[in-house]
N, C-alpha and C positions, 0 to 999 in steps of 0.2 A: 326683968325678963325681956322685955320689947324691944328694948334696945341695946342686949346681947344678941338677940336673931340677929335685928338690920343692921347694927353699928352705928345706930344714930337716934337721938332722941326722937322722944315719940311725939307726933304731931299733929293732933285732932283725926280724924275718921280714915285718911289713908295710910296708916300704920297698918303692915301686914301683908302691902299687894306684892311687892317686891318678891316676898319671898315664895306665894302662888305660881307667881311669873316664872321664877328660878326650875322652881320644882317641875313644873309644866317643860320647859327647856330641857331640862335637864332627864326626864324621862322619855321624851319624842330622841333626845339623843342617844341616852339608853336603849330604846328601843332599835334605833336606826345600827348603832352597835353591832347590837348583838346580832340583827338577823344579817348586818354584813359579816359578820363572823362566824356566825351558818353558813354562810352561801360560799366565803372562801373555802370553807374545812369542806363543802359536798362540792367546791369546784378540784380540790388537792384532791378528794376522796375520788372522786372523779377518773383523776390522770392517773393516778395510784392503783388504781383497781384496775386500770386497763395495761399497766405495764405490769401490774403482776398476773395478768389473764395471758400477756403472749407468754412470758417468762415461765410459768409452769406449764403453757402446753407446750413450750419447747422442752424441757423437763422430759415431762411425759413423752415427747415421740425422739429423745435421746436413747431411748432403751429399744434400738434398733435391733432386728436380728442379725445377728453377728456372722453367722454363718453363711446366709447371704450376701452380707457385705465384701467376707472375706476372696468366698469363692466363686462371686457372680457378679460383685462390684455394684448390689442392688439395695435399695436400701424398703424396708419394711417393718410396721413394729411387730415386737418382739412378742415373746410369751409371757410376759409380764400383763398384772392386772393394770390398765388403763386408770380405772377409777379410782383404785386404790392410791395410787400413783400421784395420779391429782390431788388427790384429799391432804396428800403427805403434805408437797409441795406447799399447798394452802397453808395449811396447819403450820407447818414448821414456817413460814414469812409472816403468820400472823401470833408467833408463840409471842407473848412478851416477855419483859427480861427481868431476872432475879430484883434487878434496885428497886426498892420503895420509893426514891427519891425522886424518881424518873416524873414526867411529863411527858404524857402519849399527847399528843395536839389531835391525834387522828386514830380512833381506837376501833379499829375492822373488828368484825366479826361473821364469817362465814354461815352463811343462811344457807345453802345451797351447792352443789355440783356436778355436774354432767356431761358423757361424751356422747359425739357420736361420731361414730365412725364410717368410712366411705372411700371408692378407689382404691378397691382392690387391687394387689400389685396383676391378676392375672385375669387382669380387662389387658386390650390390644392397646389403648390410646395411654395408659396409665407403662405398661410396660414399656413399649415403645418412646415416650419421653424419656426415660430413666436411660437406654439406651443410647438415644441422642445426646442426655447430658452426660453421661461415661465416654461418651466415644468423640466428640465434637474438638477434644484436642488430639486427639491420636490417632483416628482412621486418615483423614485427609493428606497428613505424612506419611503417615505407613504408606499408602495406597499408591500416590504419584513418585514414591522412590523406589518401591520393593517393586510393583508392577508396571504401572503405564509407564515409567520412564525406559522399561526392556521393550516393552511391546512397540512404541512408536515407531523406532527406525523401521518396521516393518509392514505398518500399516499401508501402506502406497503400492506396494509390491503385492501386499496380500489382497487388496482390494482388485486388482489386476486378475490374478491368481482367481478370486471367487468370480469372477466378471468369466474370463473363459470358461472357468469348469461349468458354470450354471447355462451359459451357450451350447458347450459342445456338449453339454450332458442332456439335453433338450433335442438337441442337431441328433445324437450317436441315433435313438432308435426311432428317429421320422429317417436318417439316411437306409440303416440298415432295411426298415420295411419298405421302405423305395427301391432299392436293389433287390431284393425280394421280390418284387412286385414286376422289375425287369425280367428276372433270369426269369418268372413264371411267365409273362408273355413269351419271352424266344422258344421256352418250353413248350406252350401252347401251340405259338405257331410251328414248330416240328412237330408235335402230338399232330397237328390237321396237317398234315403233309405226308405222316407217315398210318393216316386213315386212308391214303391210299395207295398204297403198297399192294395191298389184295386185288386191286385192280390193274396194276402193272403186271403183278404175277402172273394173274387171269389175260395179260394181254400177251405176253412174252417173259418164260420162264425157262434159264435168266434174261431179261434183256439183252438186246444185242445188235447187230447192223445190218446183218443179214440173216434172211431165212433160206436155211438151205431142202430140197424136197427127199421123203424118206418114203419108207413104205407105211402102207394102214397099218396103226396098231393104237396104242393108247393114248387118251390125247390129255395136257399136263396142260396146256395154255391154250388160248386160240389162236397162237399163230402155228398149232400143228395141224389146224384144218389147214391153210393154204399151201402149210406142207407138204401134204399128204394127198393136199387134191388130185394132184397130178399123177400118182394111183392108182387111187379111186377112178381117175376117169379111165385108166388104160387098165382097167378090171373090169369096168364097164364095156367096156367096149369088145371086150375081148371077151365074156358073155354075151354080148348080143351078136358078135357075126362068128360063135360058134359053130359046128354044125349042129346041125337043128334034133340030130338022133343022139347028139352026144347031153348030158345034165347040164344046168348054169353050174359053172363050178364057183364062182364068188358071190355068190348071192348073200350068204349069211356075213360076210366079211362088207359088202359095199351097205348093207342093213345096218350095220352095227357103225360103220362110221357116218352114217344119214343119223344114226340114235344120237352118237356121240356127238356130235357136229349141233345137233339141236339140245341136247342137254347142257353142252356149253356155253351157247347163246344162252339161254334160258336163266341163266346163273348171271346175267349181267345187269338183267335191272336191278335186282337184289342188291351187287355189289353197288352198284350207282349211287342208289340208294340210302345204303349203309355209309359210302362215303361221302355223300352229302349233308345226312345229317351230320355223322362226329367232326367232319373237315367243320360244317358252320357251328355247330358248339365249341368247338375248341378257338377258331378263329373270334368268337365272339366274346370267349373268357380272357383272350389273349388283348381282345380292346377295353375289354372291362380292368384289366393288367396293367393296361398301360395308362388310362385314365386314370386309375389309383397313384399309379404310380406322379401322373402328372399332378396330382391333389396332393401330395407327400411334398413335393418339387417346389409347388408353390408353398404351403406350408412354412417348410424350412427358407424360403426365402422370405415370409413374413416376420418369423421368427429372428429371424438376423436383422433382417429393417428396425422390426420392435428394437433388440437388445444396443444399436446401433444409436437409436434416436433416443435413449433412456441411458446410453454408454456414457456420457458424462457425469452422469449425478452416481452409476453404479461401480463406476470405477473411483470418485472421488477420492482422497487419501482420508478416510476419518479421521485422523489425528495431526492434519496439518492446523487444527487451532488451541491444540490442544499450549497450554501454558507453562507445560515443561522442556529441559533439555534431554534429546532420548542420550542412549548411553553411547551411541556412535552412530557414525554415516548411515546416509538411507541405502537401500539396496536398490540399485536399478531395474524399471521394470521394461527395458527396452525391448528384450527375448519376448516378451508376453506379447507389448505391443504389437512388435513385426505379425507377432504370426496373427492378429487381425486382417492382415492382405490378403493370406493365405484362406481366408476362410469363404471367399467367394467359389473357392474351386470346386465347393463340395456341392455346388449348384449346377445344376444341367440349363444348359440354355435353351431358349423358345424355340433354336434354331435345332437345334438337338433332339428336344419332342418332335419337331413337326418333321425331321429325317425318322424317325422310330413310325408316326405316322404312315407318312408315305411308303415306309415299309409293309405296312400291313394291306394297305391300299394296295399294291402290285404286286404283293401275293397274292392279294386277292381277286384281283384283274387275269393273274397264270392259272388261277383256279377255274376260274370260269371258262379258261379254253379248252378244258379237258374234256369238259361234258359234251359239247355239242362233237367234238372232233372221236369220243369213241364211242359215243352213239351212233354216230354212222356207220360208223368200225361194222358193229352188230348186220347193218343193213347190208355193207357189203357182203360179209360173211354168211348169209342167207341164201347167196348166190350157190354156195359151196354144198347145196342138198340139191341140186341141179345139175345137169352136167352141162351147161351152157356158161358157167362160170367163166371168169377170167383170172387166173392166177395170177399173172403179174400186180392185177391191181387188188387182187388182195392182199397179195405179200407188202404191196405198194403201204395200204391202208392200215396193213397191223403194224408196220415198222413206222408211218408217220405218226401212229398212235403211241406206242409203247415210247418213242421218242419225245413227247411231248409231255406224258405222264412221267417219264423218266428222268426229264431235264429237269422238273418242277420237283419231284423228289429230290433229288441230289440238289438242289439250291438252297429247299428249305424242309429237308429231313436231315434225321441226327448227321451230327458230321457235314448238312449241306455249305455249299459255299459261299450262300446270304447269313445262312442261322451263323456261322461261325464269325464273318467279316461283320456283322453287330454286336456279337459276342466281343470278339476282338475291341472292338470300338469301345463297348461299356469296361473291359477290361483294363482301359489306358484309364480313367480314373479309381482303379480299385487295386492301383498300383502295392498300394502298404495294405489291403483289408488283408489278407489273410496272415500276414506278420500280427497286426493288428488281434484278430481272432487269437490266436495263439497267447497273444501278450494279456488278453482276456481273460483267456482261460485259466496262466498262470496265477491273474488276480485273484481270479475268486477263487481259487484252489489256496490260497495266501489268507484270505478271506476265510475261509473256511476255519484255518487252525486257531485265527481269531476268536469264533462262535465256538471252537467245540471248550477251548480253553474260557471261557464265558461259563459255559455250561458248567466245566467240570469248579466253577468259584462257585456257580448257585447250588452246586449239589450241597457242598461242604456242608452245610444248612441244616443237611438232612438225619445229622449225627449231634445235632447240639441241642440236646431238649432243655434243658437249664437256661440256654439262651433265648430260645423260644417263650419260655415260660414268664422271663422277664420281660419282652417285648410285647407278649397279650397284658401283661399290668403296665406297660409303657403306654398301648394300642388305648387302654381304659381309660388314662391321666389324658391322653392326648380327646378324646372324644369327651370327655367331663368338660375339658376347657372348651372347646368347640361349641359345646350344647352353652355352657357358660357366658359365653360370648352372641350366644342366638345369631342366626341366621347364614353363622358359615358353615357349610355340606361339607363333610366328610370326604377327604379326597386322596385318602391313604387305600381303606380295601380295594376300590377299582383302578387302581394306579394301574399302568401299563407298563412291561419290564423295558430297561430300557437296552437294547440290541445295538445290535453293528450289520445293516443288510449283507447277504450274500454277494447281489450286485455291487462291482467296483464302480459304478457311476452312480447310482441311488446311494454308495455310501461316500462317495466325493463329494458328492453335491449339498449332503446332509452334512457334511463338516464344513464345508465351507457356509454352508447358511450358518451354522453354530460359530463358526470365528467370526464372521460378519455382527450378528448377536453378541458378542463382546465387545467389538469395537465399540460399538451402535449403543452396547449399557456405560461400555468405560468414557464414549464423548459425553455422554449425559452426566456422567458425576463430573466431567472436566466440568463440563458449564455451569453446573451449580444445582445437580438433581443429586445431594447428598443424603436421602434418607435412607436409600437401599445401600448405600455406601456404607454406613452407621451398623444398623443390623448386619450386613456381610463381616464387614470385619468384630463384628462384638462377636457373633460366631466364632468366629476364624480363631478368635483372642481367648478365650471361655471355654471350650468344647473341646473334647479330644475328638480325633481323628486315627482310621485306622491305621496300624504299623504296616505298610506295604512291604515293608521288605518281607514281611511273613510268605508274601506270596512269590518270591525269587524261584524257591524248589518246584511250586509248581508248576509255574511260566515256563522253566525247564525240562518241565515232566520228570523231575528226577523224586518228586514226593510221593512215598507209598504211604506213610504214617501222618494222619492229619489232626493229632495230639497237637500238635505243639500250638495248633491254629485255634484253640476252641474257645483261650482266653480272651483272642482278639473278636470272635462271633459274638460277644455280649453287649449290649446296646452302649454300657459305658465305655466300651474302646473305639464306637465309632460315630461318637455323638454328631460331627460334622457332616458322615454321609447322611445318617438319617433326617438331620435338619435340613440336608438338600433334595431327600430321594423322597422319603415319607416310608418307605414301607419296613413293615412289621414280622418281618423274617432276618434270620441273621445274617444268610448272603444276599440278598434284594440290594440293598444299601451298598457294597461292596462292589459286586459285580457291575450294578448303574456307576458308579464311579470310573471305575476299570473303562469302562465301554465308550464314555464320554472321555476320558482322557484322550485315549486310544484315535478317536474321532477328531480331537484337535492336534494332535500330534500328526494325523493324515493330513490335514489339512493343510499346515506348515511343510510339510517335507511331499506333499502332492506340488504345492508352488516352486520348492527347490528342483522338482521334477521336470516342471515347465521350464524354467531354466537349464535345466539339463540337459535335455530330451527337445530343445527349441529348434535342430539341426534335421532332425527326423522330414522336416517338410509338411506332408500332410497333417490339417489342424487333429484329427480324431487319432490319427496315430500317434500321434505327441501326447493329448489327453490319455488315451489308454496307456502309454509306458511311462509318463508323468505320475497314473495313479498306481498304475505299479511299482514303481519308484517308493512312491508315499507310502503304499502298505507295508512294504518289507521294509524301509526303515523304522518306519512304526511301531514294525513289532522291535527290532533292536531298541526301539525309544525308552519300550515297554520294561524290557529286562533289564536294562542299564535303570529304570527308575524304582523296580524292584530290587536291584542289586546295592546301588546307591542315593534310594529316595532324591535323587538330583538328575537333572536332564538338562543340556544345553536349549537355549529356545530355537536355535537354528543353524544348521552348518557353518553359515554367514553371522550369525549374531551367537555369540559364547553367552551371554549372558545365564546363569542358570535358574530353571523354574523348580523345586520343589515339588511334591506329592500335596504338601499342602496348601502351595500357592496356585496350582492348577486348581481345585477344591474353592479356592476365595474366587477365582474367576469365575467358573460355573455360578457361583451364589448371586454373585453381581449379575449374571445374565440373569437368572430363570427364578430370584430367590427373590428378599426382601419383601415377601407377599405376608398375609395372615396367617397362610397355614404352616408357613414355616418359625411364627410366635408363635402357634398350639404347640411346633412341637418342642419349641426351647421350653416351652413351662413346662412341658410333662416331663423332658428330661432331669428339670430342676426338682422335680417332686419325685421323681425315679430316685434322683441322685441326696435329695434330702431329707426327704419324707414332708416336706412342708408343701402344704399346696394352695399355691399363691392364689389361689382363689378366696380364701379365708385369709391372706395377711393383706391388711389393710395400707394404706399410703398416706391417708388425707383424716385429720381430726378433725374437729368443730367441738369446741369446747363452749357450756351453757354457763357458768359460775353467778353466783349472786351473794353478794354484800352485804355487810348493814354496821349503818353507823350510828353512834345514840347522837341525838342533838342537844343543847345545851341551851339554845333560848327560844323559847317559843313558838314551838312545830306547828302551830293554828296556823302562825304567820309565814310562817317558811310553806308550808301547806299551800297555804291560799297566792303565796306569789309564783309557788309551784305552775298555777295554771296561766298565770299570763307571762314567767320567764320561762315556761317550758323545759326543766330540767330533765333531764335522760330517764331518772328513778322517781321513787315513788315515795310519800311519808307513811310510816302509819304508825298512829299513838307520836309517839317521841324518838321512833328511829326511823331515820332516813334506808331504803333498799334499794338498789339497783342488780341488775341482771345484765352483764354484760360477755358477748362471743367473739370467742379468738379462734381461727384455725392455722392450722398448719401443714403442709405438704413437703414433702419428701425432695 
């Protein structure tokens, strides 16, 4: 038996040792091989489990919401049960085939599975990310070709027009106030002289070059005292040398003359006091008015200097670095640049101000010579109360005083020669003011028409009860999304209406600032700031805008029945306007869009007006004429836009801009923020009934699978402590949990 086992004859005590050795070797090899097999199975199990987890989570997330994808290009998990989908996918992959002769090296079994959802679509970060993914290939091309290329040729001349409008709109109120103060100065100077008219009439009424003697009688002025003095003396001596037996004949008349003379002379002090007070007050007001005019003139000079210091930056071509071709050649800004040379004419020189100050000094000096002359006259005329008066001296004194006062009055009173000369000097640099005021009135009248139309548009919402209800629902969705995202306060309830100023200068200046903002936003986008562009273009691509053709009849004042506009007052018909402005009422967003488009047209047309009216010379007259031109043509543009839904960018640029293009520009200028994201999400909820805050875009799966070990689970468990397997051994089973994540 031993020889059979060993294969050789037995020899003494060493028989059987080889057998035991081989058994030990075979046992070690078997142990090593068994552990190696299970180790390899575990490694394969781990790899397969990870692949299965990733495949299963992808399968679950393939059940996205179809309506969100088709209508808005968004991905979010649909209405299916994710846990059930995951279990189904896992079970189908772990299901054994029906063949019995197969050998399954890795017999998987599902221990447990679960899903954890996060990153809802209603979150700003998630929604913005999906917008960027959707638009990153579409938006840059569309924007560059459709909008930026159209605006590039106008950029230089628009920058010059904006600079000119900003500067002249600042100078215009200062100029007008300065001129008002200069007029007030002349008026007060004239008023000062007019306050002495009562003194002049007291001296001689009417003033003249001679005084004729006449009989005693009533006294209208001090000149009547020496005029009647000769008759007074004659009657006095006649009574004095009368027959002593006869009564005095002129006693009453002589007493009346003395009484009238005394009464006349007694009036002079109060007249002089009143003259002094009124004259002093008027002259002080004249000085104040001149000082105010000088201050305003200095402010104008400072504004002009500041504009020229920063003029290089203000008038820079904002599109010079855009790496795209314009639609045609650039428009020359030379007429606007030449206007700069005429701006200095609006400023009064130091010599002009000094001349006016000297005029005040000369008038005051002329006044100061009046009081001693008139006061001295009173002393001379007191001699008329006696019989030793010098009639010739009295007449000379009266004529002298009358001449001094009358000369002052003729120089500085109403239509006085000096005042008229000073006024003529002022009128020299006001050559266009009267025409400008007429143009301003016409421009204000035209703006009134625009404001009236905006009021009509706003009134359209008063009869749209059904639309108002949907806006209230939309408002609630908006507020819910704001609350969900935390920290963004509602900006819609307190939002002020977008309107058009009734002041042409304010309207023009505001319009130019808006067009500057559009160019600045486009420059930012062309320089690489794309997030706002993506959000803007996404809004324009996926959301409906108002049918502006419905306003054509209203703009022409021919709309009597507003029922055809009812469907356009629903939020679903003006989604883009709502995203842009955020008014929760049927007509507020449309009115705001109309006002902002008008402002943009006003800015472009005012630029044209500068070029057309540059020959008027006076910068303020050019500005007023340019604004009137801009308002008139902007109104025509709005009519054309309502009728054809497209207007040329400018008379110098035939490229067409649609109503939608204008909204895209405004979104680029002041859109792209979180408030617009909330409005879009609210509209999505209104239109689909899907709450984006409840639709998740990210899932994390936790899957636990098991596999039965074939050999020595205890050894495998022991090795796990040193080898660091990612799973665990429980009995004769190897279990491992794996996580897989997926995001749209």
